[in-house]
C-alpha positions as CSV (number, residue, x, y, z in Angstrom):
1,X,2.6,-32.6,-5.0
2,X,0.6,-29.5,-6.2
3,X,1.9,-27.0,-8.7
4,X,2.4,-23.6,-7.1
5,X,1.7,-20.5,-9.2
6,X,1.0,-16.9,-8.4
7,X,1.6,-13.3,-9.5
8,X,4.3,-11.4,-7.8
9,X,3.8,-7.7,-7.0
10,X,7.2,-6.5,-6.0
11,X,5.8,-3.2,-4.8
12,X,3.8,-4.7,-2.0
13,X,4.8,-4.2,1.7
14,X,4.6,-7.0,4.3
15,X,4.7,-9.6,1.5
16,X,7.1,-12.5,1.3
17,X,7.5,-12.6,-2.5
18,X,8.1,-8.8,-2.7
19,X,10.7,-9.2,0.1
20,X,12.4,-12.1,-1.7
21,X,12.8,-9.9,-4.8
22,X,14.3,-7.0,-2.8
23,X,16.7,-9.2,-0.9
24,X,18.0,-10.8,-4.1
25,X,18.6,-7.4,-5.7
26,X,19.1,-6.5,-9.4
27,X,21.7,-7.8,-11.9
28,X,22.5,-11.1,-10.1
29,X,23.0,-14.7,-11.3
30,X,20.4,-16.5,-9.4
31,X,19.5,-20.1,-8.7
32,X,15.8,-20.4,-7.9
33,X,15.4,-23.6,-5.9
34,X,11.8,-24.8,-6.1
35,X,11.1,-22.4,-9.0
36,X,7.6,-23.8,-9.7
37,X,6.3,-22.1,-12.8
38,X,8.9,-19.4,-12.7
39,X,6.7,-16.7,-11.3
40,X,9.4,-15.3,-9.0
41,X,12.3,-15.7,-11.5
42,X,10.3,-13.8,-14.1
43,X,10.2,-10.8,-11.8
44,X,13.9,-11.2,-11.1
45,X,14.7,-11.3,-14.8
46,X,12.9,-8.0,-15.3
47,X,15.4,-6.6,-12.7
48,X,18.3,-7.7,-14.8
49,X,19.0,-11.0,-13.2
50,X,20.0,-14.2,-14.9
51,X,17.8,-17.0,-13.4
52,X,18.3,-20.7,-13.4
53,X,15.5,-22.8,-11.9
54,X,15.2,-26.3,-10.4
55,X,12.0,-28.1,-9.4
56,X,10.7,-31.6,-9.0
57,X,7.5,-30.9,-10.8
58,X,7.9,-31.7,-14.5
59,X,4.7,-29.8,-15.5
60,X,5.9,-26.7,-13.6
61,X,9.4,-26.9,-15.1
62,X,7.9,-26.9,-18.6
63,X,6.1,-23.7,-17.9
64,X,9.2,-22.1,-16.2
65,X,11.3,-22.9,-19.3
66,X,9.4,-20.2,-21.2
67,X,10.4,-17.5,-18.7
68,X,13.7,-18.5,-17.1
69,X,17.2,-18.8,-18.6
70,X,17.5,-22.5,-17.8
71,X,15.5,-25.0,-15.8
72,X,16.2,-28.5,-14.5
73,X,14.0,-31.2,-13.1
74,X,15.6,-32.1,-9.7
75,X,14.6,-34.1,-6.7
76,X,15.8,-31.9,-3.9
77,X,15.7,-34.7,-1.4
78,X,18.4,-36.5,-3.3
79,X,20.2,-33.9,-5.5
80,X,23.7,-32.5,-5.0
81,X,23.4,-29.1,-6.5
82,X,27.1,-28.4,-6.2
83,X,27.8,-31.4,-8.4
84,X,25.1,-30.3,-10.9
85,X,26.3,-26.7,-11.3
86,X,29.8,-26.5,-9.9
87,X,31.5,-24.3,-7.3
88,X,31.0,-20.5,-7.3
89,X,28.2,-20.6,-9.9
90,X,25.7,-18.1,-8.4
91,X,25.5,-14.8,-6.7
92,X,22.2,-15.7,-4.9
93,X,20.4,-18.9,-4.1
94,X,16.7,-18.5,-3.4
95,X,14.8,-21.0,-1.3
96,X,11.3,-19.4,-1.4
97,X,8.9,-21.6,0.6
98,X,11.0,-24.7,-0.1
99,X,12.7,-25.8,3.0
100,X,9.5,-26.7,4.9
101,X,8.8,-29.3,2.1
102,X,12.0,-31.2,2.8
103,X,12.7,-34.0,5.3
104,X,16.3,-32.9,5.6
105,X,16.7,-29.2,4.7
106,X,20.1,-29.0,6.4
107,X,21.6,-31.5,3.9
108,X,20.4,-29.4,1.0
109,X,21.7,-26.1,2.5
110,X,25.1,-27.5,3.3
111,X,25.5,-28.9,-0.2
112,X,24.4,-25.6,-1.7
113,X,26.7,-23.1,0.0
114,X,29.6,-24.1,-2.2
115,X,27.6,-22.7,-5.2
116,X,28.0,-19.1,-3.9
117,X,30.5,-16.7,-5.4
118,X,32.5,-14.5,-3.1
119,X,30.0,-12.1,-1.5
120,X,27.1,-14.3,-2.4
121,X,24.0,-14.8,-0.3
122,X,21.2,-17.2,0.4
123,X,17.6,-15.9,0.5
124,X,15.0,-17.9,2.3
125,X,11.3,-17.7,3.2
126,X,9.5,-20.2,5.4
127,X,6.1,-20.1,7.3
128,X,6.1,-19.6,11.1
129,X,4.6,-22.6,12.9
130,X,4.4,-20.5,16.1
131,X,1.9,-18.2,14.5
132,X,-1.0,-17.2,16.9
133,X,-3.6,-19.0,14.7
134,X,-1.8,-22.3,15.1
135,X,-1.4,-21.8,18.9
136,X,-5.1,-21.0,19.3
137,X,-6.1,-24.0,17.1
138,X,-3.9,-26.3,19.2
139,X,-5.6,-25.0,22.4
140,X,-8.8,-26.3,20.9
141,X,-7.2,-29.6,19.9
142,X,-7.0,-28.6,16.2
143,X,-4.3,-29.2,13.6
144,X,-6.0,-29.1,10.2
145,X,-3.8,-29.3,7.1
146,X,-4.8,-27.0,4.2
147,X,-4.1,-26.8,0.5
148,X,-2.0,-23.7,1.1
149,X,-0.6,-21.6,3.9
150,X,0.9,-22.3,7.3
151,X,-0.3,-25.9,7.4
152,X,0.1,-26.8,3.7
153,X,-0.4,-30.6,3.6
154,X,2.9,-31.0,1.9
155,X,4.9,-29.5,4.7
156,X,7.1,-32.0,6.5
157,X,9.4,-29.7,8.5
158,X,8.2,-26.8,10.6
159,X,10.1,-23.7,11.7
160,X,10.0,-21.1,14.5
161,X,12.4,-18.2,14.6
162,X,14.8,-20.1,16.8
163,X,14.8,-23.3,14.8
164,X,15.2,-21.4,11.5
165,X,18.2,-19.4,12.7
166,X,19.7,-22.6,14.1
167,X,19.3,-24.3,10.7
168,X,21.1,-21.5,8.9
169,X,23.9,-21.5,11.5
170,X,24.4,-25.2,11.3
171,X,24.7,-24.8,7.5
172,X,27.5,-22.3,8.0
173,X,25.5,-19.2,7.2
174,X,25.0,-16.0,9.1
175,X,21.7,-14.2,8.8
176,X,22.2,-10.5,8.0
177,X,18.6,-9.5,7.1
178,X,15.3,-10.8,8.6
179,X,12.0,-9.4,7.4
180,X,8.9,-11.0,8.9
181,X,5.5,-10.8,7.3
182,X,2.5,-10.4,9.5
183,X,-1.1,-11.5,10.0
184,X,-3.4,-11.4,13.0
185,X,-4.2,-14.6,14.9
186,X,-7.8,-14.5,13.5
187,X,-6.8,-13.4,9.9
188,X,-5.4,-16.6,8.4
189,X,-6.7,-19.8,6.8
190,X,-6.4,-21.7,10.1
191,X,-9.9,-22.1,11.7
192,X,-10.2,-20.8,15.2
193,X,-13.5,-20.8,17.2
194,X,-13.2,-17.8,19.5
195,X,-16.4,-18.7,21.4
196,X,-14.7,-21.9,22.6
197,X,-11.5,-20.1,23.9
198,X,-11.0,-19.5,27.7
199,X,-11.3,-15.9,28.8
200,X,-8.2,-13.9,28.0
201,X,-6.6,-16.6,25.8
202,X,-6.8,-14.6,22.6
203,X,-5.3,-11.5,24.1
204,X,-2.5,-13.6,25.8
205,X,-1.6,-15.4,22.6
206,X,-1.5,-12.1,20.7
207,X,1.0,-10.7,23.2
208,X,3.4,-13.6,22.6
209,X,6.7,-13.2,20.6
210,X,6.2,-13.8,16.9
211,X,2.5,-14.6,17.3
212,X,1.6,-12.3,14.5
213,X,4.5,-13.4,12.2
214,X,3.2,-15.3,9.3
215,X,6.4,-15.9,7.4
216,X,10.1,-15.3,8.0
217,X,12.0,-13.9,5.0
218,X,15.8,-13.6,5.4
219,X,19.1,-13.2,3.7
220,X,22.2,-15.0,4.9
221,X,25.9,-15.0,3.9
222,X,28.7,-17.5,4.4
223,X,30.0,-17.3,7.9
224,X,33.7,-17.6,8.5
225,X,35.1,-20.1,11.0
226,X,35.3,-17.4,13.7
227,X,31.8,-16.2,13.2
228,X,33.0,-12.7,12.3
229,X,30.0,-11.8,10.2
230,X,27.5,-13.0,12.8
231,X,29.4,-11.1,15.5
232,X,29.4,-7.9,13.3
233,X,25.7,-8.3,12.8
234,X,25.2,-8.7,16.5
235,X,27.3,-5.6,17.2
236,X,25.3,-3.6,14.7
237,X,22.0,-4.8,16.3
238,X,23.3,-3.9,19.7
239,X,24.4,-0.4,18.5
240,X,21.0,0.1,16.9
241,X,19.3,-0.8,20.2
242,X,21.6,1.5,22.1
243,X,21.0,4.3,19.7
244,X,17.2,3.8,19.9
245,X,17.4,3.7,23.7
246,X,19.5,6.9,23.8
247,X,17.1,8.6,21.4
248,X,14.1,7.6,23.6
249,X,15.9,8.8,26.8
250,X,16.8,12.1,25.0
251,X,13.1,12.5,24.0
252,X,12.0,11.8,27.6
253,X,14.5,14.3,28.9
254,X,13.5,16.9,26.4
255,X,9.8,16.4,27.3
256,X,10.7,16.8,31.0
257,X,12.7,20.0,30.3
258,X,9.8,21.3,28.2
259,X,7.4,20.5,31.1
260,X,9.7,22.1,33.6
261,X,10.1,25.2,31.4
262,X,6.3,25.4,31.1
263,X,6.1,25.1,34.9
264,X,8.6,27.9,35.5
265,X,6.9,30.1,32.9
266,X,3.5,29.4,34.4
267,X,4.8,30.3,37.9
268,X,6.3,33.5,36.5
269,X,3.1,34.3,34.8
270,X,1.1,33.7,38.0
271,X,3.6,35.9,40.0
272,X,3.3,38.7,37.5
273,X,-0.5,38.4,37.5
274,X,-0.5,38.5,41.4
275,X,1.8,41.6,41.3
276,X,-0.6,43.3,38.9
277,X,-3.5,42.4,41.1
278,X,-1.7,43.8,44.2
279,X,-0.8,47.0,42.4
280,X,-4.4,47.4,41.3
281,X,-5.6,46.8,44.8
282,X,-3.3,49.4,46.3
283,X,-4.6,51.9,43.7
284,X,-8.2,51.5,44.9
285,X,-9.9,54.3,46.9
286,X,-10.4,51.9,49.9
287,X,-6.7,51.2,50.2
288,X,-5.8,54.9,50.0
289,X,-8.3,55.6,52.7
290,X,-6.6,53.1,55.0
291,X,-3.1,54.6,54.6
292,X,-3.5,57.3,57.4
293,X,-4.9,54.8,60.0
294,X,-2.1,52.4,59.2
295,X,0.5,55.1,59.8
296,X,-1.1,56.1,63.1
297,X,-1.4,52.5,64.2
298,X,2.3,52.0,63.4
299,X,3.3,55.0,65.6
300,X,1.2,53.8,68.5
301,X,3.0,50.3,68.4
302,X,6.5,51.9,68.6
303,X,8.0,51.8,72.1
304,X,8.1,55.2,73.8
């Protein structure tokens, strides 16, 4: 298995590592699952967190030991993290690009939730197998593993939005934040031959839900047995949609009223202009010359 290492810029937008840092927050006791060389935990420590890391890669753990508070070599396919660390040991558990490397990520999640302190959360990032580049590659019969990215050759479990949310729910967790990162269907490491695509295929794929989502990054909390947290989140989302819809309707109404006001004002302006033109016409010498004949013609039409 390759050793993963990178530099995390927490100020970036639309970046999974920066999102993980923000979702963890400052001043927390954190378990970084799949910590690699400690590159994420190092940033968290600068934000006042205490970070414990676990990883299967001995060489990576040796590097992480220089930057994290504690590290352990652990086989996540076999380990019971609750037994290793004990109940209520952490404020946040981070699974940054980890679950897709496991044959049974649900087992690990279920065995980890007991590690959370009251009010604790789980922070997760995973790649989106329904990304447009993979869809287009499959249309051409392609599925080429890479050293990194959506089709990393060490991935053994693949997620869409639906299957990821189902996994968290099955583990007893309710998702309260979901921040996707994005990339166009032709802007990833997945090879796509656009000349071999049927007409309209690229545009159709680009219009599909989550086709531009490269990774899902989320925060989840323990759900109670009645699903109160999930229901609350659903209610909040519904209220936000209702608010946005009401705002859009108000904007449309305001635009219509503005347009109507402009129409009335324009009609008034035209009427005033016409009145001015009529007055100017009556003031001309020709109209004054016609006044006497019009009076005579009026008398002649009266009945005798």
